[in-house]
Biotite code that builds the C-alpha atoms (Angstrom):
import biotite.structure as struc

atoms = struc.array([
    struc.Atom([183.203, -31.420, -46.300], chain_id="A", res_id=1, res_name="MET", atom_name="CA", element="C"),
    struc.Atom([183.940, -31.822, -50.129], chain_id="A", res_id=2, res_name="ASP", atom_name="CA", element="C"),
    struc.Atom([185.822, -29.323, -51.621], chain_id="A", res_id=3, res_name="LYS", atom_name="CA", element="C"),
    struc.Atom([183.153, -28.090, -53.943], chain_id="A", res_id=4, res_name="THR", atom_name="CA", element="C"),
    struc.Atom([180.620, -27.404, -50.932], chain_id="A", res_id=5, res_name="THR", atom_name="CA", element="C"),
    struc.Atom([183.463, -25.583, -49.519], chain_id="A", res_id=6, res_name="GLU", atom_name="CA", element="C"),
    struc.Atom([184.116, -23.764, -52.639], chain_id="A", res_id=7, res_name="LEU", atom_name="CA", element="C"),
    struc.Atom([180.784, -22.703, -53.374], chain_id="A", res_id=8, res_name="ARG", atom_name="CA", element="C"),
    struc.Atom([180.576, -21.121, -49.309], chain_id="A", res_id=9, res_name="GLN", atom_name="CA", element="C"),
    struc.Atom([184.020, -19.252, -50.065], chain_id="A", res_id=10, res_name="TRP", atom_name="CA", element="C"),
    struc.Atom([182.678, -17.941, -53.171], chain_id="A", res_id=11, res_name="ARG", atom_name="CA", element="C"),
    struc.Atom([179.351, -16.533, -51.476], chain_id="A", res_id=12, res_name="ARG", atom_name="CA", element="C"),
    struc.Atom([181.179, -15.133, -48.474], chain_id="A", res_id=13, res_name="ARG", atom_name="CA", element="C"),
    struc.Atom([183.436, -13.314, -51.220], chain_id="A", res_id=14, res_name="GLN", atom_name="CA", element="C"),
    struc.Atom([180.566, -11.694, -53.161], chain_id="A", res_id=15, res_name="ILE", atom_name="CA", element="C"),
    struc.Atom([178.134, -10.739, -49.777], chain_id="A", res_id=16, res_name="TRP", atom_name="CA", element="C"),
    struc.Atom([181.684, -9.287, -48.051], chain_id="A", res_id=17, res_name="THR", atom_name="CA", element="C"),
    struc.Atom([182.424, -7.445, -51.393], chain_id="A", res_id=18, res_name="ASN", atom_name="CA", element="C"),
    struc.Atom([179.450, -6.175, -51.991], chain_id="A", res_id=19, res_name="LEU", atom_name="CA", element="C"),
    struc.Atom([178.581, -4.585, -48.621], chain_id="A", res_id=20, res_name="LEU", atom_name="CA", element="C"),
    struc.Atom([182.249, -3.406, -48.535], chain_id="A", res_id=21, res_name="SER", atom_name="CA", element="C"),
    struc.Atom([181.806, -1.712, -52.337], chain_id="A", res_id=22, res_name="ALA", atom_name="CA", element="C"),
    struc.Atom([178.425, 0.183, -50.956], chain_id="A", res_id=23, res_name="TRP", atom_name="CA", element="C"),
    struc.Atom([180.043, 1.212, -47.886], chain_id="A", res_id=24, res_name="ALA", atom_name="CA", element="C"),
    struc.Atom([183.601, 2.638, -49.198], chain_id="A", res_id=25, res_name="VAL", atom_name="CA", element="C"),
    struc.Atom([181.379, 4.433, -52.213], chain_id="A", res_id=26, res_name="LEU", atom_name="CA", element="C"),
    struc.Atom([179.120, 6.052, -49.568], chain_id="A", res_id=27, res_name="PHE", atom_name="CA", element="C"),
    struc.Atom([182.119, 6.959, -46.875], chain_id="A", res_id=28, res_name="ILE", atom_name="CA", element="C"),
    struc.Atom([184.574, 8.706, -49.396], chain_id="A", res_id=29, res_name="VAL", atom_name="CA", element="C"),
    struc.Atom([181.877, 10.580, -51.278], chain_id="A", res_id=30, res_name="ALA", atom_name="CA", element="C"),
    struc.Atom([180.946, 11.928, -47.967], chain_id="A", res_id=31, res_name="ALA", atom_name="CA", element="C"),
    struc.Atom([184.349, 12.832, -46.619], chain_id="A", res_id=32, res_name="LEU", atom_name="CA", element="C"),
    struc.Atom([185.072, 14.424, -50.201], chain_id="A", res_id=33, res_name="ILE", atom_name="CA", element="C"),
    struc.Atom([182.192, 16.567, -50.369], chain_id="A", res_id=34, res_name="TYR", atom_name="CA", element="C"),
    struc.Atom([182.456, 17.611, -46.122], chain_id="A", res_id=35, res_name="MET", atom_name="CA", element="C"),
    struc.Atom([186.621, 18.357, -46.899], chain_id="A", res_id=36, res_name="ILE", atom_name="CA", element="C"),
    struc.Atom([185.020, 20.555, -49.900], chain_id="A", res_id=37, res_name="LEU", atom_name="CA", element="C"),
    struc.Atom([182.582, 22.060, -47.690], chain_id="A", res_id=38, res_name="ALA", atom_name="CA", element="C"),
    struc.Atom([185.190, 22.733, -44.967], chain_id="A", res_id=39, res_name="TRP", atom_name="CA", element="C"),
    struc.Atom([187.974, 24.302, -47.054], chain_id="A", res_id=40, res_name="ALA", atom_name="CA", element="C"),
    struc.Atom([185.492, 26.033, -49.782], chain_id="A", res_id=41, res_name="GLN", atom_name="CA", element="C"),
    struc.Atom([187.448, 26.150, -52.516], chain_id="A", res_id=42, res_name="PRO", atom_name="CA", element="C"),
    struc.Atom([186.797, 28.774, -55.394], chain_id="A", res_id=43, res_name="ASP", atom_name="CA", element="C"),
    struc.Atom([183.990, 26.572, -57.302], chain_id="A", res_id=44, res_name="ILE", atom_name="CA", element="C"),
    struc.Atom([184.935, 28.450, -60.552], chain_id="A", res_id=45, res_name="THR", atom_name="CA", element="C"),
    struc.Atom([188.235, 26.678, -60.517], chain_id="A", res_id=46, res_name="THR", atom_name="CA", element="C"),
    struc.Atom([186.921, 23.512, -60.429], chain_id="A", res_id=47, res_name="ILE", atom_name="CA", element="C"),
    struc.Atom([184.050, 23.973, -62.780], chain_id="A", res_id=48, res_name="GLN", atom_name="CA", element="C"),
    struc.Atom([186.482, 25.122, -65.329], chain_id="A", res_id=49, res_name="ARG", atom_name="CA", element="C"),
    struc.Atom([188.616, 22.381, -64.577], chain_id="A", res_id=50, res_name="ALA", atom_name="CA", element="C"),
    struc.Atom([185.438, 19.678, -65.260], chain_id="A", res_id=51, res_name="LEU", atom_name="CA", element="C"),
    struc.Atom([184.669, 22.001, -68.047], chain_id="A", res_id=52, res_name="LYS", atom_name="CA", element="C"),
    struc.Atom([188.093, 21.358, -69.709], chain_id="A", res_id=53, res_name="ARG", atom_name="CA", element="C"),
    struc.Atom([188.021, 18.048, -68.941], chain_id="A", res_id=54, res_name="ALA", atom_name="CA", element="C"),
    struc.Atom([185.186, 17.480, -71.229], chain_id="A", res_id=55, res_name="VAL", atom_name="CA", element="C"),
    struc.Atom([185.964, 20.301, -73.562], chain_id="A", res_id=56, res_name="SER", atom_name="CA", element="C"),
    struc.Atom([186.687, 17.037, -76.507], chain_id="A", res_id=57, res_name="GLY", atom_name="CA", element="C"),
    struc.Atom([182.785, 15.463, -75.938], chain_id="A", res_id=58, res_name="ILE", atom_name="CA", element="C"),
    struc.Atom([180.013, 16.971, -77.969], chain_id="A", res_id=59, res_name="LYS", atom_name="CA", element="C"),
    struc.Atom([176.324, 17.075, -77.474], chain_id="A", res_id=60, res_name="SER", atom_name="CA", element="C"),
    struc.Atom([175.150, 13.923, -78.051], chain_id="A", res_id=61, res_name="ASP", atom_name="CA", element="C"),
    struc.Atom([171.665, 11.968, -79.108], chain_id="A", res_id=62, res_name="SER", atom_name="CA", element="C"),
    struc.Atom([170.566, 9.736, -76.275], chain_id="A", res_id=63, res_name="ASN", atom_name="CA", element="C"),
    struc.Atom([171.815, 7.174, -78.213], chain_id="A", res_id=64, res_name="TRP", atom_name="CA", element="C"),
    struc.Atom([174.979, 8.374, -79.197], chain_id="A", res_id=65, res_name="GLN", atom_name="CA", element="C"),
    struc.Atom([175.197, 9.208, -75.114], chain_id="A", res_id=66, res_name="MET", atom_name="CA", element="C"),
    struc.Atom([173.877, 5.707, -74.322], chain_id="A", res_id=67, res_name="PHE", atom_name="CA", element="C"),
    struc.Atom([176.807, 4.188, -75.998], chain_id="A", res_id=68, res_name="LEU", atom_name="CA", element="C"),
    struc.Atom([179.231, 6.833, -74.668], chain_id="A", res_id=69, res_name="ARG", atom_name="CA", element="C"),
    struc.Atom([178.157, 5.924, -71.012], chain_id="A", res_id=70, res_name="ILE", atom_name="CA", element="C"),
    struc.Atom([177.768, 1.968, -71.905], chain_id="A", res_id=71, res_name="ALA", atom_name="CA", element="C"),
    struc.Atom([181.656, 1.633, -73.078], chain_id="A", res_id=72, res_name="TRP", atom_name="CA", element="C"),
    struc.Atom([182.769, 3.720, -70.101], chain_id="A", res_id=73, res_name="HIS", atom_name="CA", element="C"),
    struc.Atom([180.915, 1.716, -67.457], chain_id="A", res_id=74, res_name="ASN", atom_name="CA", element="C"),
    struc.Atom([181.998, -1.401, -69.193], chain_id="A", res_id=75, res_name="GLU", atom_name="CA", element="C"),
    struc.Atom([185.928, -0.145, -69.899], chain_id="A", res_id=76, res_name="ARG", atom_name="CA", element="C"),
    struc.Atom([186.168, 0.626, -65.753], chain_id="A", res_id=77, res_name="ALA", atom_name="CA", element="C"),
    struc.Atom([185.183, -3.011, -64.829], chain_id="A", res_id=78, res_name="VAL", atom_name="CA", element="C"),
    struc.Atom([187.402, -4.416, -67.195], chain_id="A", res_id=79, res_name="LEU", atom_name="CA", element="C"),
    struc.Atom([190.416, -2.269, -65.580], chain_id="A", res_id=80, res_name="ILE", atom_name="CA", element="C"),
    struc.Atom([189.096, -3.897, -62.087], chain_id="A", res_id=81, res_name="VAL", atom_name="CA", element="C"),
    struc.Atom([189.880, -7.299, -63.541], chain_id="A", res_id=82, res_name="PHE", atom_name="CA", element="C"),
    struc.Atom([192.810, -6.253, -64.965], chain_id="A", res_id=83, res_name="VAL", atom_name="CA", element="C"),
    struc.Atom([194.105, -4.751, -61.669], chain_id="A", res_id=84, res_name="LEU", atom_name="CA", element="C"),
    struc.Atom([192.823, -7.980, -59.964], chain_id="A", res_id=85, res_name="SER", atom_name="CA", element="C"),
    struc.Atom([195.487, -10.070, -62.261], chain_id="A", res_id=86, res_name="LEU", atom_name="CA", element="C"),
    struc.Atom([198.188, -7.954, -60.585], chain_id="A", res_id=87, res_name="ILE", atom_name="CA", element="C"),
    struc.Atom([198.922, -10.260, -56.839], chain_id="A", res_id=88, res_name="PRO", atom_name="CA", element="C"),
    struc.Atom([198.870, -7.424, -54.609], chain_id="A", res_id=89, res_name="VAL", atom_name="CA", element="C"),
    struc.Atom([195.218, -7.288, -52.216], chain_id="A", res_id=90, res_name="PRO", atom_name="CA", element="C"),
    struc.Atom([193.274, -4.348, -52.564], chain_id="A", res_id=91, res_name="LEU", atom_name="CA", element="C"),
    struc.Atom([194.888, -2.723, -55.812], chain_id="A", res_id=92, res_name="LEU", atom_name="CA", element="C"),
    struc.Atom([191.614, -3.405, -57.887], chain_id="A", res_id=93, res_name="TYR", atom_name="CA", element="C"),
    struc.Atom([189.621, -0.951, -55.755], chain_id="A", res_id=94, res_name="TRP", atom_name="CA", element="C"),
    struc.Atom([191.470, 2.082, -56.957], chain_id="A", res_id=95, res_name="LEU", atom_name="CA", element="C"),
    struc.Atom([188.751, 2.561, -58.993], chain_id="A", res_id=96, res_name="ASN", atom_name="CA", element="C"),
    struc.Atom([185.762, 2.531, -57.101], chain_id="A", res_id=97, res_name="LEU", atom_name="CA", element="C"),
    struc.Atom([187.527, 4.267, -54.728], chain_id="A", res_id=98, res_name="VAL", atom_name="CA", element="C"),
    struc.Atom([188.262, 7.413, -57.430], chain_id="A", res_id=99, res_name="GLY", atom_name="CA", element="C"),
    struc.Atom([184.354, 6.919, -59.042], chain_id="A", res_id=100, res_name="THR", atom_name="CA", element="C"),
    struc.Atom([183.529, 7.207, -55.007], chain_id="A", res_id=101, res_name="ALA", atom_name="CA", element="C"),
    struc.Atom([185.531, 10.461, -54.827], chain_id="A", res_id=102, res_name="ALA", atom_name="CA", element="C"),
    struc.Atom([184.105, 12.301, -58.003], chain_id="A", res_id=103, res_name="SER", atom_name="CA", element="C"),
    struc.Atom([180.419, 11.481, -57.158], chain_id="A", res_id=104, res_name="ILE", atom_name="CA", element="C"),
    struc.Atom([181.496, 13.699, -53.879], chain_id="A", res_id=105, res_name="GLY", atom_name="CA", element="C"),
    struc.Atom([183.148, 16.534, -55.931], chain_id="A", res_id=106, res_name="LEU", atom_name="CA", element="C"),
    struc.Atom([180.315, 16.132, -58.101], chain_id="A", res_id=107, res_name="VAL", atom_name="CA", element="C"),
    struc.Atom([178.078, 17.123, -55.716], chain_id="A", res_id=108, res_name="LEU", atom_name="CA", element="C"),
    struc.Atom([180.079, 19.632, -53.971], chain_id="A", res_id=109, res_name="TYR", atom_name="CA", element="C"),
    struc.Atom([179.807, 21.463, -57.510], chain_id="A", res_id=110, res_name="VAL", atom_name="CA", element="C"),
    struc.Atom([176.290, 21.344, -58.084], chain_id="A", res_id=111, res_name="ASN", atom_name="CA", element="C"),
    struc.Atom([175.069, 22.163, -54.378], chain_id="A", res_id=112, res_name="ALA", atom_name="CA", element="C"),
    struc.Atom([174.819, 25.638, -55.044], chain_id="A", res_id=113, res_name="GLY", atom_name="CA", element="C"),
    struc.Atom([172.348, 25.188, -57.941], chain_id="A", res_id=114, res_name="GLN", atom_name="CA", element="C"),
    struc.Atom([170.254, 22.319, -57.315], chain_id="A", res_id=115, res_name="THR", atom_name="CA", element="C"),
    struc.Atom([169.557, 20.921, -53.496], chain_id="A", res_id=116, res_name="ARG", atom_name="CA", element="C"),
    struc.Atom([172.151, 18.366, -52.609], chain_id="A", res_id=117, res_name="VAL", atom_name="CA", element="C"),
    struc.Atom([169.239, 15.851, -51.672], chain_id="A", res_id=118, res_name="GLY", atom_name="CA", element="C"),
    struc.Atom([166.791, 16.564, -54.936], chain_id="A", res_id=119, res_name="MET", atom_name="CA", element="C"),
    struc.Atom([170.537, 16.101, -57.259], chain_id="A", res_id=120, res_name="LEU", atom_name="CA", element="C"),
    struc.Atom([171.069, 12.434, -55.562], chain_id="A", res_id=121, res_name="ILE", atom_name="CA", element="C"),
    struc.Atom([167.391, 11.318, -55.654], chain_id="A", res_id=122, res_name="LEU", atom_name="CA", element="C"),
    struc.Atom([167.411, 12.720, -59.544], chain_id="A", res_id=123, res_name="ALA", atom_name="CA", element="C"),
    struc.Atom([170.924, 12.225, -60.835], chain_id="A", res_id=124, res_name="GLY", atom_name="CA", element="C"),
    struc.Atom([172.765, 9.748, -59.505], chain_id="A", res_id=125, res_name="LEU", atom_name="CA", element="C"),
    struc.Atom([169.894, 7.058, -57.706], chain_id="A", res_id=126, res_name="VAL", atom_name="CA", element="C"),
    struc.Atom([167.946, 6.329, -60.630], chain_id="A", res_id=127, res_name="PRO", atom_name="CA", element="C"),
    struc.Atom([171.293, 4.680, -62.605], chain_id="A", res_id=128, res_name="HIS", atom_name="CA", element="C"),
    struc.Atom([173.483, 4.576, -59.812], chain_id="A", res_id=129, res_name="GLY", atom_name="CA", element="C"),
    struc.Atom([171.549, 1.638, -58.142], chain_id="A", res_id=130, res_name="ILE", atom_name="CA", element="C"),
    struc.Atom([172.436, -0.766, -61.112], chain_id="A", res_id=131, res_name="PHE", atom_name="CA", element="C"),
    struc.Atom([175.410, 1.026, -62.012], chain_id="A", res_id=132, res_name="GLU", atom_name="CA", element="C"),
    struc.Atom([177.087, 0.781, -58.467], chain_id="A", res_id=133, res_name="ILE", atom_name="CA", element="C"),
    struc.Atom([175.869, -2.545, -57.789], chain_id="A", res_id=134, res_name="SER", atom_name="CA", element="C"),
    struc.Atom([176.771, -4.205, -60.789], chain_id="A", res_id=135, res_name="CYS", atom_name="CA", element="C"),
    struc.Atom([180.571, -2.599, -60.427], chain_id="A", res_id=136, res_name="PHE", atom_name="CA", element="C"),
    struc.Atom([180.551, -4.063, -56.433], chain_id="A", res_id=137, res_name="ALA", atom_name="CA", element="C"),
    struc.Atom([179.379, -7.317, -57.689], chain_id="A", res_id=138, res_name="PHE", atom_name="CA", element="C"),
    struc.Atom([182.325, -6.705, -60.242], chain_id="A", res_id=139, res_name="ALA", atom_name="CA", element="C"),
    struc.Atom([184.336, -6.364, -57.443], chain_id="A", res_id=140, res_name="LEU", atom_name="CA", element="C"),
    struc.Atom([183.424, -9.693, -55.609], chain_id="A", res_id=141, res_name="ALA", atom_name="CA", element="C"),
    struc.Atom([184.678, -11.097, -58.692], chain_id="A", res_id=142, res_name="LEU", atom_name="CA", element="C"),
    struc.Atom([187.662, -9.741, -58.944], chain_id="A", res_id=143, res_name="ALA", atom_name="CA", element="C"),
    struc.Atom([188.305, -10.188, -55.495], chain_id="A", res_id=144, res_name="SER", atom_name="CA", element="C"),
    struc.Atom([188.156, -14.205, -55.866], chain_id="A", res_id=145, res_name="GLN", atom_name="CA", element="C"),
    struc.Atom([190.382, -13.826, -59.421], chain_id="A", res_id=146, res_name="LEU", atom_name="CA", element="C"),
    struc.Atom([192.812, -12.119, -57.578], chain_id="A", res_id=147, res_name="ASN", atom_name="CA", element="C"),
    struc.Atom([193.185, -14.189, -54.044], chain_id="A", res_id=148, res_name="TYR", atom_name="CA", element="C"),
    struc.Atom([193.544, -17.105, -56.973], chain_id="A", res_id=149, res_name="TYR", atom_name="CA", element="C"),
    struc.Atom([196.462, -15.520, -58.492], chain_id="A", res_id=150, res_name="ILE", atom_name="CA", element="C"),
    struc.Atom([197.904, -15.039, -55.042], chain_id="A", res_id=151, res_name="ARG", atom_name="CA", element="C"),
    struc.Atom([197.548, -18.141, -54.132], chain_id="A", res_id=152, res_name="SER", atom_name="CA", element="C"),
    struc.Atom([199.081, -19.555, -56.987], chain_id="A", res_id=153, res_name="ARG", atom_name="CA", element="C"),
    struc.Atom([202.060, -17.501, -56.402], chain_id="A", res_id=154, res_name="THR", atom_name="CA", element="C"),
    struc.Atom([202.185, -17.827, -52.646], chain_id="A", res_id=155, res_name="ARG", atom_name="CA", element="C"),
    struc.Atom([202.161, -21.969, -53.766], chain_id="A", res_id=156, res_name="ASN", atom_name="CA", element="C"),
    struc.Atom([204.747, -21.071, -56.472], chain_id="A", res_id=157, res_name="TRP", atom_name="CA", element="C"),
    struc.Atom([207.767, -19.299, -54.546], chain_id="A", res_id=158, res_name="ARG", atom_name="CA", element="C"),
    struc.Atom([207.116, -20.607, -50.829], chain_id="A", res_id=159, res_name="LYS", atom_name="CA", element="C"),
    struc.Atom([205.912, -24.294, -51.426], chain_id="A", res_id=160, res_name="ARG", atom_name="CA", element="C"),
    struc.Atom([202.529, -23.633, -49.063], chain_id="A", res_id=161, res_name="ARG", atom_name="CA", element="C"),
    struc.Atom([199.370, -25.447, -49.863], chain_id="A", res_id=162, res_name="TYR", atom_name="CA", element="C"),
    struc.Atom([196.612, -23.090, -50.212], chain_id="A", res_id=163, res_name="ASP", atom_name="CA", element="C"),
    struc.Atom([193.888, -25.575, -51.949], chain_id="A", res_id=164, res_name="TRP", atom_name="CA", element="C"),
    struc.Atom([192.341, -22.610, -53.935], chain_id="A", res_id=165, res_name="ILE", atom_name="CA", element="C"),
    struc.Atom([195.650, -21.977, -55.667], chain_id="A", res_id=166, res_name="GLY", atom_name="CA", element="C"),
    struc.Atom([195.794, -25.284, -56.354], chain_id="A", res_id=167, res_name="ARG", atom_name="CA", element="C"),
    struc.Atom([192.261, -26.053, -58.404], chain_id="A", res_id=168, res_name="LEU", atom_name="CA", element="C"),
    struc.Atom([192.787, -25.877, -62.079], chain_id="A", res_id=169, res_name="PRO", atom_name="CA", element="C"),
    struc.Atom([192.244, -22.357, -63.864], chain_id="A", res_id=170, res_name="TRP", atom_name="CA", element="C"),
    struc.Atom([189.349, -22.519, -66.443], chain_id="A", res_id=171, res_name="TRP", atom_name="CA", element="C"),
    struc.Atom([187.251, -24.739, -63.688], chain_id="A", res_id=172, res_name="PRO", atom_name="CA", element="C"),
    struc.Atom([188.003, -21.682, -61.699], chain_id="A", res_id=173, res_name="PHE", atom_name="CA", element="C"),
    struc.Atom([187.461, -18.933, -63.687], chain_id="A", res_id=174, res_name="ILE", atom_name="CA", element="C"),
    struc.Atom([184.060, -20.452, -65.586], chain_id="A", res_id=175, res_name="ARG", atom_name="CA", element="C"),
    struc.Atom([181.906, -19.334, -62.849], chain_id="A", res_id=176, res_name="PRO", atom_name="CA", element="C"),
    struc.Atom([183.270, -15.958, -63.016], chain_id="A", res_id=177, res_name="LEU", atom_name="CA", element="C"),
    struc.Atom([183.067, -15.240, -66.888], chain_id="A", res_id=178, res_name="LEU", atom_name="CA", element="C"),
    struc.Atom([179.445, -16.547, -66.855], chain_id="A", res_id=179, res_name="ARG", atom_name="CA", element="C"),
    struc.Atom([178.168, -14.171, -63.689], chain_id="A", res_id=180, res_name="TRP", atom_name="CA", element="C"),
    struc.Atom([180.266, -11.150, -65.227], chain_id="A", res_id=181, res_name="TYR", atom_name="CA", element="C"),
    struc.Atom([177.876, -12.192, -69.082], chain_id="A", res_id=182, res_name="LEU", atom_name="CA", element="C"),
    struc.Atom([174.903, -12.774, -67.212], chain_id="A", res_id=183, res_name="ILE", atom_name="CA", element="C"),
    struc.Atom([174.368, -10.048, -64.432], chain_id="A", res_id=184, res_name="ILE", atom_name="CA", element="C"),
    struc.Atom([177.347, -7.399, -64.757], chain_id="A", res_id=185, res_name="VAL", atom_name="CA", element="C"),
    struc.Atom([177.078, -6.594, -68.371], chain_id="A", res_id=186, res_name="VAL", atom_name="CA", element="C"),
    struc.Atom([173.327, -6.612, -68.637], chain_id="A", res_id=187, res_name="PRO", atom_name="CA", element="C"),
    struc.Atom([173.218, -4.910, -65.326], chain_id="A", res_id=188, res_name="GLY", atom_name="CA", element="C"),
    struc.Atom([175.635, -1.633, -66.944], chain_id="A", res_id=189, res_name="LEU", atom_name="CA", element="C"),
    struc.Atom([174.045, -1.366, -70.016], chain_id="A", res_id=190, res_name="LEU", atom_name="CA", element="C"),
    struc.Atom([170.481, -0.805, -67.725], chain_id="A", res_id=191, res_name="LEU", atom_name="CA", element="C"),
    struc.Atom([172.215, 1.314, -66.179], chain_id="A", res_id=192, res_name="ALA", atom_name="CA", element="C"),
    struc.Atom([173.605, 3.422, -69.085], chain_id="A", res_id=193, res_name="ALA", atom_name="CA", element="C"),
    struc.Atom([169.725, 3.403, -70.376], chain_id="A", res_id=194, res_name="VAL", atom_name="CA", element="C"),
    struc.Atom([168.497, 4.629, -67.460], chain_id="A", res_id=195, res_name="ILE", atom_name="CA", element="C"),
    struc.Atom([171.379, 7.524, -67.318], chain_id="A", res_id=196, res_name="GLU", atom_name="CA", element="C"),
    struc.Atom([171.172, 8.345, -70.845], chain_id="A", res_id=197, res_name="SER", atom_name="CA", element="C"),
    struc.Atom([167.295, 8.238, -71.843], chain_id="A", res_id=198, res_name="TYR", atom_name="CA", element="C"),
    struc.Atom([165.714, 9.427, -67.978], chain_id="A", res_id=199, res_name="ILE", atom_name="CA", element="C"),
    struc.Atom([168.423, 10.860, -66.115], chain_id="A", res_id=200, res_name="THR", atom_name="CA", element="C"),
    struc.Atom([168.453, 14.375, -68.136], chain_id="A", res_id=201, res_name="PRO", atom_name="CA", element="C"),
    struc.Atom([164.673, 14.347, -67.897], chain_id="A", res_id=202, res_name="TRP", atom_name="CA", element="C"),
    struc.Atom([164.641, 14.128, -64.020], chain_id="A", res_id=203, res_name="LEU", atom_name="CA", element="C"),
    struc.Atom([167.618, 16.883, -63.817], chain_id="A", res_id=204, res_name="LEU", atom_name="CA", element="C"),
    struc.Atom([165.171, 18.895, -65.680], chain_id="A", res_id=205, res_name="THR", atom_name="CA", element="C"),
    struc.Atom([162.685, 19.030, -63.079], chain_id="A", res_id=206, res_name="LEU", atom_name="CA", element="C"),
    struc.Atom([164.654, 19.907, -59.977], chain_id="A", res_id=207, res_name="VAL", atom_name="CA", element="C"),
    struc.Atom([166.980, 22.748, -61.641], chain_id="A", res_id=208, res_name="ARG", atom_name="CA", element="C"),
])
């Protein structure tokens, strides 16, 4: 098997493994946070006050302003993932997804008293979340390749080990990652921002 075919198969494995793992981590962490809060039953007013303080500087936006803010937030979160993947430490770039999953569990718990959790998930999370989390998971799959490449080059340099991926030229290796990011991740996150800013608020008014 030539190296081009082997690299293509390796990339495919990385993408599918990380896509499925990201969705699994999201569901597990969000469910754990929700169950822990439901079991501990903390004072919900304290949590609500903390959330209000966190967003106190945010003004009431129009749909367009909301779209811009959400789109920037989503793109920034993905860029943080790629920056963390440049550090030659495995799985460090997963921290952002774990934090996102934990915040979803917290939001579900806080809103459980006002809206049935199932309806909140269907109306407030699913429409834009399918695109947003899928793009985030795909970005993680790209970041995993970049992180492995960085770690492989580091090991080859420090220990004089032979890892053929780490010996590949950097631009031919990174170019497909950049192309997939621009073709898949960026448009997908923009679509998620459109849904979250224009459609989700209307859906939430139907279930509250």
